[in-house]
C-alpha positions in Angstrom: -12.4 3.5 -30.6 -10.3 2.0 -27.8 -11.7 -1.3 -26.9 -9.3 -2.6 -24.2 -6.4 -0.2 -23.6 -3.6 -1.4 -21.4 -1.4 0.6 -19.0 2.1 0.0 -17.7 4.2 2.1 -15.4 6.6 2.3 -12.5 6.2 4.0 -9.2 8.9 5.3 -6.8 8.5 7.4 -3.7 11.1 8.8 -1.3 10.3 10.4 2.0 6.6 10.8 1.3 5.1 12.6 4.3 1.7 14.1 5.1 0.3 15.4 8.4 3.1 14.0 10.6 3.1 10.5 8.9 6.1 9.5 6.9 5.9 6.4 4.7 8.9 4.2 4.0 10.3 4.5 0.4 8.3 2.5 -2.1 8.9 1.2 -5.6 7.0 -1.0 -7.9 5.2 -1.6 -11.2 1.7 -1.6 -12.4 0.3 -3.1 -15.6 -2.9 -4.3 -17.2 -6.2 -3.1 -18.5 -8.3 -0.5 -16.7 -10.6 -3.2 -15.3 -7.7 -5.6 -14.5 -4.8 -3.5 -13.3 -2.2 -5.5 -11.4 0.9 -4.5 -9.6 3.3 -4.9 -6.7 5.0 -2.3 -4.4 8.1 -3.0 -2.4 9.8 -1.4 0.6 13.4 -2.2 1.4 13.3 -5.0 -1.3 10.2 -6.8 0.2 6.8 -6.9 -1.4 4.4 -4.9 0.8 1.4 -4.3 -1.4 -0.2 -6.2 -4.3 -2.9 -4.8 -6.5 -5.2 -7.2 -8.3 -8.0 -5.5 -10.1 -10.1 -3.8 -7.4 -8.4 -5.2 -4.3 -5.1 -4.3 -2.7 -3.4 -6.6 -0.2 -0.9 -5.2 2.2 1.8 -7.2 4.0 3.6 -5.1 6.7 3.5 -1.8 4.8 5.5 0.5 7.1 5.2 4.1 8.1 6.2 6.4 11.0 3.9 8.7 12.9 4.5 10.9 15.9 7.4 8.8 17.3 5.8 5.4 16.5 6.5 2.8 13.9 3.4 1.5 12.1 2.8 -1.7 10.1 -0.4 -2.3 8.1 -1.5 -5.8 7.0 -4.7 -6.9 5.4 -6.8 -6.1 2.3 -9.1 -3.4 1.0 -11.3 -3.2 -2.1 -12.9 -0.5 -4.1 -16.4 -1.7 -3.0 -15.6 -0.4 0.5 -14.8 -3.8 2.1 -11.7 -3.9 4.2 -10.0 -6.2 6.8 -6.9 -4.3 8.0 -4.7 -4.5 11.0 -2.4 -1.6 12.1 0.3 -2.5 14.6 2.1 0.4 16.4 5.3 0.4 18.5 6.9 3.4 20.2 5.2 6.5 21.7 1.8 5.1 20.6 1.7 1.4 20.9 -1.0 -1.2 20.3 -3.1 -2.8 17.6 -6.1 -1.6 15.7 -8.2 -3.9 13.5 -10.9 -2.6 11.0 
């Protein structure tokens, strides 16, 4: 019987794209138990996402979509709560807060 297994891993993406949205390259590490997984993701050497259990906090996570540069800041949790801001510059420009 596994009482409290732990996980550890690394993540790396290059040129990830879906439906016209391209995310900046990411790298990072994840470690911990299933109920307490923690990790950090970086873009261009700067921490942009931190996972702490059931909550992820974003700090200027960047992507490009349809001629615009996007940056996402805020936090979201598995319970459905979120407080996110998306800033866009370029063809589509403005700010969306959810």
